C-alpha positions in Angstrom: 13.5 19.0 -10.9 10.9 20.0 -8.3 7.5 21.5 -8.7 7.0 24.3 -6.1 3.6 25.8 -6.9 0.7 26.4 -9.4 -1.7 29.1 -10.5 -5.0 27.2 -9.9 -7.5 28.2 -7.3 -10.0 25.9 -5.6 -13.6 26.1 -6.9 -15.8 23.6 -5.0 -14.3 23.2 -1.6 -13.0 25.7 1.0 -10.0 23.7 2.1 -8.4 20.5 0.9 -8.7 18.9 4.3 -8.0 15.4 3.1 -4.9 16.4 1.3 -3.6 18.2 4.4 -4.4 15.1 6.5 -2.5 12.8 4.2 0.5 15.0 4.4 0.2 15.0 8.2 0.0 11.3 8.4 3.1 10.9 6.2 5.0 13.2 8.5 3.9 11.3 11.6 4.9 8.0 10.0 8.3 9.4 9.0 8.9 10.6 12.6 7.8 7.1 13.9 10.8 5.7 12.1 11.4 1.9 12.4 8.2 1.3 14.3 6.2 1.2 11.0 8.8 -0.7 8.8 6.4 -3.7 8.9 4.3 -1.9 6.3 7.0 -1.9 3.6 5.9 -3.5 0.4 7.6 -6.7 -0.8 6.8 -7.4 -4.5 7.7 -11.1 -4.0 4.9 -11.4 -1.4 2.4 -9.8 -3.7 3.3 -12.0 -6.7 4.2 -15.2 -4.7 7.4 -15.7 -6.7 9.5 -16.2 -3.5 8.9 -17.2 0.1 10.2 -14.4 2.3 9.4 -16.1 5.6 6.8 -15.9 8.3 8.0 -12.5 9.5 7.0 -10.9 6.2 3.9 -13.0 5.8 2.6 -11.9 9.2 1.5 -8.6 7.5 -0.8 -9.4 4.6 0.0 -8.1 1.2 -3.1 -6.0 0.9 -2.1 -4.0 4.0 1.4 -3.4 2.6 -0.1 -2.2 -0.7 -1.7 0.7 1.2 0.8 1.2 4.1 3.9 1.5 2.0 2.6 4.8 0.5 3.0 6.4 3.9 6.6 5.4 4.5 9.7 7.1 3.2 13.4 6.3 3.0 14.8 9.7 3.9 14.2 13.4 4.3 14.6 14.3 0.6 12.3 11.4 -0.4 9.5 12.6 1.8 10.1 16.3 1.1 9.8 15.8 -2.7 6.6 13.8 -2.4 4.9 16.1 0.1 5.7 19.2 -1.9 4.3 17.6 -5.0 1.2 16.4 -3.2 0.7 19.9 -1.7 0.8 21.5 -5.2 -1.4 19.1 -7.1 -3.5 17.3 -4.5 -5.8 20.2 -3.5 -7.1 20.7 -7.0 -7.8 17.0 -7.5 -9.6 16.9 -4.1 -11.5 19.9 -5.3 -12.7 18.1 -8.4 -13.7 14.9 -6.5 -14.7 16.0 -3.0 -13.2 14.8 0.2 -14.5 11.2 0.4 -13.9 10.3 -3.2 -10.4 11.7 -3.0 -9.6 9.3 -0.1 -10.7 6.4 -2.3 -8.7 7.8 -5.2 -5.5 8.1 -3.3 -5.7 4.6 -1.9 -6.5 3.1 -5.3 -3.6 5.0 -6.9 -1.2 3.8 -4.2 -2.4 0.2 -4.8 -2.1 0.5 -8.5 1.5 1.8 -8.2 2.4 -1.0 -5.8 0.9 -3.7 -8.1 2.7 -2.3 -11.1 6.0 -2.3 -9.3 5.4 -5.8 -7.9 4.8 -7.4 -11.3 7.3 -5.4 -13.3 10.3 -5.0 -11.0 13.5 -6.8 -11.9 14.2 -7.7 -8.2 11.0 -8.7 -6.4 12.8 -9.2 -3.1 13.7 -5.5 -2.6 11.2 -3.6 -0.4 9.3 -0.6 -1.7 8.3 2.5 0.2 7.1 5.9 -0.6 4.0 7.9 -1.7 5.4 8.3 -5.3 2.9 5.9 -6.8 -0.1 7.6 -5.2 1.4 11.1 -5.9 1.9 10.1 -9.5 -1.7 9.2 -9.6 -2.6 12.7 -8.3 -0.4 14.2 -11.1 -2.1 12.0 -13.7 -5.5 13.2 -12.5 -4.3 16.8 -12.6 -3.1 16.3 -16.1 -6.6 15.2 -17.2 -8.3 18.1 -15.4 -5.9 21.1 -15.8 -3.3 20.5 -18.5 -3.1 24.3 -19.2 -2.7 25.4 -15.6 0.6 27.2 -14.9 3.0 25.4 -12.6 6.3 26.6 -11.2 9.2 24.2 -11.4 12.8 24.5 -10.1 14.8 23.0 -12.9 17.9 21.4 -11.5 16.7 22.6 -8.1 18.1 26.0 -9.1 16.3 27.8 -12.0 12.6 28.7 -11.6 10.5 28.1 -14.7 6.8 28.3 -15.3 5.3 25.8 -17.8 1.8 24.4 -18.5 1.0 21.5 -16.2 0.6 19.2 -19.3 4.2 19.8 -20.3 5.6 19.2 -16.8 3.6 16.0 -16.1 4.0 14.7 -19.6 7.7 15.2 -19.4 7.8 13.2 -16.2 5.7 10.4 -17.7 8.0 10.2 -20.7 11.1 10.2 -18.5 9.7 7.4 -16.3 8.8 5.3 -19.4 12.3 5.8 -20.8 14.0 4.8 -17.5 11.7 1.8 -16.9 11.8 0.4 -20.5 15.4 1.0 -21.2 16.7 -0.4 -18.0 18.8 2.8 -17.5 17.1 3.3 -14.1 18.1 0.0 -12.6 20.2 0.4 -9.5 18.9 3.9 -8.9 16.6 2.7 -6.1 13.7 4.5 -7.8 10.4 2.6 -8.3 9.8 3.6 -11.9 7.0 1.1 -12.5 5.2 2.4 -9.3 5.3 5.9 -10.8 3.9 4.6 -14.1 1.2 2.5 -12.5 0.2 5.6 -10.5 0.1 7.9 -13.5 -2.1 5.4 -15.4 -4.5 4.8 -12.5 -4.8 8.6 -11.9 -5.7 9.3 -15.5 -8.3 6.6 -15.5 -9.8 7.0 -12.1 -10.4 10.7 -12.3 -13.0 10.2 -15.0 -15.6 8.4 -12.9 -14.6 9.9 -9.5 -14.8 13.6 -10.5 -18.0 15.6 -9.8 -20.3 15.7 -12.8 -20.0 19.4 -13.3 -16.2 19.2 -13.4 -14.9 19.2 -17.0 -11.8 17.4 -18.2 -9.1 19.2 -20.1 -10.2 22.6 -18.8 -9.2 25.5 -21.1 -6.8 28.3 -20.4 -9.5 30.8 -19.4 -10.5 28.6 -16.5 -7.5 29.9 -14.6 -8.2 33.6 -13.6 -5.5 36.1 -12.8 -4.5 36.2 -9.1 -6.5 38.4 -6.7 -6.7 38.7 -2.9 -4.0 38.4 -0.3 -0.4 38.4 -1.3 -1.3 38.7 -5.0 1.0 41.6 -5.6 3.9 39.9 -3.8 3.4 36.7 -5.9 3.3 38.7 -9.1 6.5 40.4 -8.1 8.2 37.1 -7.4 7.1 35.8 -10.9 9.4 38.5 -12.4 12.3 36.2 -11.6 10.7 33.2 -13.2 11.3 32.0 -16.8 7.7 31.9 -18.1 7.1 29.4 -20.9 3.3 29.4 -20.7 1.3 30.7 -23.6 0.4 34.3 -23.2 -3.2 35.3 -22.8 -4.9 36.9 -25.9 -7.7 39.1 -24.7 -10.9 38.2 -26.6 -9.0 36.5 -29.4 -9.6 32.8 -29.9 -6.4 31.0 -30.8 -6.4 28.4 -33.6 -5.5 24.8 -33.0 -2.3 25.2 -35.0 -1.3 28.3 -32.9 -1.9 26.4 -29.7 0.1 23.4 -31.0 3.1 25.6 -32.0 3.0 27.2 -28.6 3.1 23.9 -26.8 5.9 22.6 -29.0 7.9 25.8 -28.4 7.3 25.6 -24.6 8.3 21.9 -24.5 11.5 22.6 -26.5 12.5 25.5 -24.3 11.7 23.5 -21.2 13.9 20.5 -22.3 16.6 22.9 -23.4 16.7 24.8 -20.1 16.7 21.5 -18.2 19.7 20.1 -20.2 21.6 23.4 -19.9 21.1 23.6 -16.1 21.8 19.9 -15.5 25.0 19.9 -17.7 26.5 23.3 -17.2 25.2 25.0 -14.0 27.2 24.1 -10.9 
């Protein structure tokens, strides 16, 4: 599945310049091709469990723990990471400010790399991709805006709107399942890098956010769309399966009502995902 957008305006900054710059750097690195392969992360170099030779050791492990996040193995790999970063990164940068967001992104990348280095079953395989850092961004978004509406292409075919908490929580659970069960071995996916990034993002957002930015912001923090293209976007949403709780004007919903709504949305989301993956060609 692929996230393609959210309903979450910026509040503190005019533009997410750092997020845009990170996307630009990744595109340039991808176009550079083999010229930057020297920044691939080798878990064995980080942990010291194997000697990979002087050619690998010529680039220190600390440089690889940052540089690997800007390299990608193919077009689909980079496209998925960049779209996800585009959707979630601007709001995380908005909550932290430009400088802190740079620090956050680097630390999330390092955390993902370290998790993969120490937990992988084959430390000699190189690791590339922004997935660890992007997972950190999603982890931070989960802590900030769990009720924000996000738009997901289930099976890359069916558009569904769900609360961000359900989408990100589903991804965390899926990564845990694949990593702990061993079912993901051989898939060339760095499951532990994702999990390390998620954990780092959820932790780091607490001290790095601005003091006036609350965690777990309520549903009313996300106003209805206004401005340019608002009508067109609302028209497009008619073709989306919306699983987000409906707004109740002036009526406070009880905890039990909110819990039931979340359980229903999660059940429908999982059900739609299974149907699309198993039966839709």
